[in-house]
LOSE-695967 format. One line per field, with one value per residue (C-alpha): x, y, z negated; residue number from 1. Coordinates in nm, 3 decimals, always signed. Example, Ala and Ser with C-alpha at 12.3 -4.5 7.8 and 13.67 -1.06 7.14 Angstrom:
2
X [+1.230_+1.367]
Y [-0.450_-0.106]
Z [-0.780_-0.714]
pos [1_2]
//
This chain:
258
X [+1.784_+1.811_+1.890_+1.980_+2.278_+2.427_+2.621_+2.520_+2.837_+2.755_+2.401_+2.531_+2.782_+2.510_+2.273_+2.549_+2.597_+2.232_+2.122_+1.779_+1.659_+1.359_+1.049_+1.044_+1.410_+1.339_+1.064_+1.310_+1.541_+1.257_+1.155_+1.507_+1.517_+1.885_+1.931_+2.205_+1.981_+1.696_+1.924_+2.015_+1.642_+1.571_+1.843_+1.725_+1.367_+1.478_+1.674_+1.366_+1.155_+1.414_+1.416_+1.037_+1.027_+1.282_+1.093_+0.769_+0.952_+1.088_+0.737_+0.613_+0.907_+0.862_+0.496_+0.576_+0.814_+0.561_+0.286_+0.507_+0.622_+0.262_+0.179_+0.459_+0.755_+1.088_+1.377_+1.274_+1.517_+1.528_+1.666_+1.797_+2.050_+2.264_+2.430_+2.164_+2.238_+2.619_+2.822_+3.088_+3.125_+2.903_+2.547_+2.556_+2.269_+2.242_+2.012_+1.983_+1.798_+1.761_+1.676_+1.330_+1.468_+1.700_+1.666_+1.865_+1.679_+1.752_+1.796_+1.659_+1.719_+2.098_+2.057_+1.897_+2.168_+2.487_+2.807_+2.956_+2.627_+2.593_+2.938_+2.853_+2.518_+2.694_+2.922_+2.627_+2.422_+2.713_+2.775_+2.419_+2.228_+2.120_+2.252_+2.388_+2.445_+2.597_+2.557_+2.780_+2.725_+3.000_+2.982_+3.050_+2.750_+2.535_+2.614_+2.530_+2.189_+2.083_+2.070_+1.726_+1.817_+2.158_+1.988_+1.763_+2.063_+2.256_+1.958_+1.932_+2.308_+2.280_+2.009_+2.211_+2.524_+2.351_+2.423_+2.055_+1.760_+1.475_+1.113_+1.001_+1.168_+1.088_+1.218_+1.254_+1.021_+1.088_+0.970_+1.222_+1.155_+1.276_+1.248_+1.044_+0.973_+0.705_+0.789_+0.666_+0.769_+0.746_+0.787_+1.023_+1.083_+1.414_+1.213_+0.928_+1.096_+1.389_+1.501_+1.520_+1.681_+1.949_+2.010_+2.030_+2.302_+2.505_+2.481_+2.570_+2.873_+2.996_+2.975_+3.121_+3.424_+3.468_+3.456_+3.723_+3.944_+3.870_+3.965_+4.312_+4.331_+4.213_+4.315_+4.224_+3.850_+3.777_+3.565_+3.619_+3.432_+3.138_+3.111_+3.081_+2.784_+2.775_+2.912_+3.069_+3.412_+3.351_+3.216_+3.517_+3.754_+3.582_+3.616_+3.985_+4.099_+3.834_+3.646_+3.801_+3.718_+3.469_+3.270_+2.930_+2.980_+2.606_+2.533_+2.494_+2.801_+3.026_+2.919_+3.009_+3.371_+3.402]
Y [+6.029_+6.407_+6.512_+6.865_+6.734_+6.568_+6.748_+6.706_+6.505_+6.271_+6.220_+6.147_+5.893_+5.731_+5.701_+5.557_+5.272_+5.169_+4.903_+5.062_+5.385_+5.314_+5.520_+5.684_+5.786_+5.923_+6.138_+6.275_+6.373_+6.541_+6.734_+6.873_+7.227_+7.223_+7.224_+6.960_+6.722_+6.789_+6.679_+6.360_+6.295_+6.345_+6.099_+5.845_+5.876_+5.831_+5.519_+5.373_+5.446_+5.273_+4.965_+4.950_+4.984_+4.704_+4.483_+4.538_+4.461_+4.140_+4.034_+4.096_+3.912_+3.602_+3.542_+3.257_+3.096_+3.117_+2.967_+2.676_+2.605_+2.613_+2.345_+2.120_+2.203_+2.231_+2.270_+2.572_+2.671_+3.006_+2.978_+3.266_+3.335_+3.618_+3.661_+3.606_+3.928_+3.965_+3.901_+3.713_+3.489_+3.220_+3.223_+3.154_+3.025_+2.981_+2.767_+2.887_+2.727_+2.966_+2.855_+2.948_+3.200_+3.373_+3.754_+3.991_+4.323_+4.495_+4.168_+4.228_+4.176_+4.197_+4.479_+4.696_+4.637_+4.851_+4.661_+4.680_+4.567_+4.291_+4.157_+4.170_+3.997_+3.727_+3.644_+3.629_+3.408_+3.171_+3.148_+3.107_+2.932_+2.574_+2.490_+2.669_+2.527_+2.703_+2.612_+2.754_+2.711_+2.852_+3.046_+2.740_+2.560_+2.875_+2.889_+2.519_+2.514_+2.886_+3.114_+3.010_+2.641_+2.726_+2.926_+2.632_+2.398_+2.625_+2.630_+2.251_+2.224_+2.464_+2.250_+1.932_+2.093_+2.182_+1.957_+1.873_+1.814_+2.067_+1.981_+2.311_+2.556_+2.924_+3.014_+3.352_+3.346_+2.999_+2.642_+2.357_+2.025_+1.716_+1.866_+1.637_+1.878_+2.147_+2.454_+2.808_+3.026_+3.396_+3.673_+3.930_+3.681_+3.834_+4.131_+3.922_+3.633_+3.648_+3.302_+3.409_+3.739_+3.543_+3.330_+3.649_+3.786_+3.463_+3.427_+3.793_+3.800_+3.464_+3.576_+3.923_+3.766_+3.533_+3.829_+4.011_+3.705_+3.705_+4.073_+3.974_+3.698_+3.921_+4.274_+4.438_+4.384_+4.538_+4.246_+4.355_+4.680_+4.571_+4.199_+4.106_+4.329_+4.509_+4.848_+5.076_+4.997_+4.624_+4.638_+4.846_+4.588_+4.304_+4.500_+4.566_+4.234_+3.984_+3.736_+3.547_+3.188_+3.325_+3.526_+3.401_+3.354_+3.344_+3.683_+4.001_+4.213_+3.907_+3.688_+3.966_+3.951_+3.582]
Z [-8.513_-8.535_-8.178_-8.283_-8.481_-8.172_-7.902_-7.536_-7.480_-7.770_-7.638_-7.287_-7.420_-7.632_-7.333_-7.111_-7.362_-7.340_-7.092_-7.098_-7.259_-7.488_-7.411_-7.757_-7.723_-7.376_-7.526_-7.780_-7.493_-7.306_-7.618_-7.664_-7.521_-7.421_-7.041_-7.060_-7.256_-7.015_-6.730_-6.919_-6.968_-6.596_-6.498_-6.758_-6.636_-6.274_-6.370_-6.543_-6.233_-6.012_-6.235_-6.237_-5.858_-5.814_-6.061_-5.866_-5.542_-5.695_-5.799_-5.446_-5.286_-5.506_-5.421_-5.178_-5.426_-5.710_-5.494_-5.385_-5.741_-5.864_-5.607_-5.737_-5.512_-5.693_-5.448_-5.242_-4.969_-4.798_-4.444_-4.234_-3.962_-3.833_-3.496_-3.231_-3.046_-3.030_-2.717_-2.912_-3.213_-3.363_-3.485_-3.860_-4.073_-4.447_-4.659_-5.019_-5.311_-5.605_-5.960_-6.084_-6.335_-6.086_-6.096_-5.879_-5.845_-5.515_-5.324_-4.977_-4.607_-4.561_-4.306_-4.577_-4.837_-4.841_-4.761_-5.112_-5.269_-5.009_-5.102_-5.474_-5.416_-5.211_-5.505_-5.747_-5.513_-5.449_-5.824_-5.948_-5.666_-5.721_-5.373_-5.067_-4.720_-4.420_-4.052_-3.778_-3.404_-3.181_-2.855_-2.638_-2.786_-2.758_-2.385_-2.348_-2.521_-2.534_-2.836_-2.966_-2.973_-3.118_-3.395_-3.484_-3.475_-3.713_-3.952_-3.952_-4.010_-4.304_-4.463_-4.404_-4.555_-4.882_-5.180_-5.238_-5.006_-4.991_-5.059_-4.908_-4.671_-4.633_-4.288_-4.121_-3.819_-3.673_-3.727_-3.713_-3.543_-3.724_-4.073_-4.298_-4.583_-4.596_-4.383_-4.439_-4.141_-4.229_-3.973_-4.126_-4.405_-4.517_-4.646_-4.791_-4.974_-5.215_-5.102_-4.738_-4.841_-5.030_-4.719_-4.513_-4.743_-4.738_-4.359_-4.298_-4.527_-4.395_-4.033_-4.098_-4.265_-3.967_-3.730_-3.935_-3.887_-3.514_-3.511_-3.627_-3.368_-3.081_-3.188_-2.856_-2.908_-3.250_-3.373_-3.733_-3.655_-3.438_-3.528_-3.161_-3.078_-2.744_-2.843_-2.585_-2.732_-2.707_-2.350_-2.247_-2.400_-2.214_-1.890_-1.953_-2.102_-1.993_-2.210_-2.502_-2.602_-2.859_-2.604_-2.492_-2.120_-2.041_-2.203_-2.001_-2.054_-2.061_-1.770_-1.524_-1.645_-1.732]
pos [1_2_3_4_5_6_7_8_9_10_11_12_13_14_15_16_17_18_19_20_21_22_23_24_25_26_27_28_29_30_31_32_33_34_35_36_37_38_39_40_41_42_43_44_45_46_47_48_49_50_51_52_53_54_55_56_57_58_59_60_61_62_63_64_65_66_67_68_69_70_71_72_73_74_75_76_77_78_79_80_81_82_83_84_85_86_87_88_89_90_91_92_93_94_95_96_97_98_99_100_101_102_103_104_105_106_107_108_109_110_111_112_113_114_115_116_117_118_119_120_121_122_123_124_125_126_127_128_129_130_131_132_133_134_135_136_137_138_139_140_141_142_143_144_145_146_147_148_149_150_151_152_153_154_155_156_157_158_159_160_161_162_163_164_165_166_167_168_169_170_171_172_173_174_175_176_177_178_179_180_181_182_183_184_185_186_187_188_189_190_191_192_193_194_195_196_197_198_199_200_201_202_203_204_205_206_207_208_209_210_211_212_213_214_215_216_217_218_219_220_221_222_223_224_225_226_227_228_229_230_231_232_233_234_235_236_237_238_239_240_241_242_243_244_245_246_247_248_249_250_251_252_253_254_255_256_257_258]
//
């Protein structure tokens, strides 16, 4: 290809059609003295660096999965929850089993993923996962057994609600009693295991959507904005209107008004 015969616009359109810019083509761009082509080269090089960084992150975040598969485990479940801290709404857990060839660069702890990306990742995970289970424990149950026990209950429910049984579970931080398969508790697991990260995404999106629905049911509280967390707006609403049926009556900030 003679780069000099192509306009900057033609080169840009050509590059935009490529899934990945080959290294030799990138060198041709870098050798072109036109400022516009140099800018295209810089952007292409940055995109390659991003892809390589995400690929390296994926390799790092699949180390537990690779080790378990090498030792003969097949159905690996990542388990995570969301909603321990809010003053209202349920705690939601997800159990996700990903196929061995699953690849979703950028998958990470749901708190580190932008909302739009999180929603897109949720759809991909729900479409391509081998199995997904969701466990939901409501505020009444949280008040009855405390948030830690409610979290563990939600995780067990998520596992039970999946279409297949796990032979190994990667779990964010906790260990579950009564689970017969191998357990690998990992502190900060949603940033260290793609399976747990996938569960984190599913649990977060599921709960956020529930809180949007609760926002319609109880419009004075703004649940769709703060998801039940103790923001100034939320605390003010509790003080003005009292607690709803989805508030956790044993939590500070609610029990004073319940």
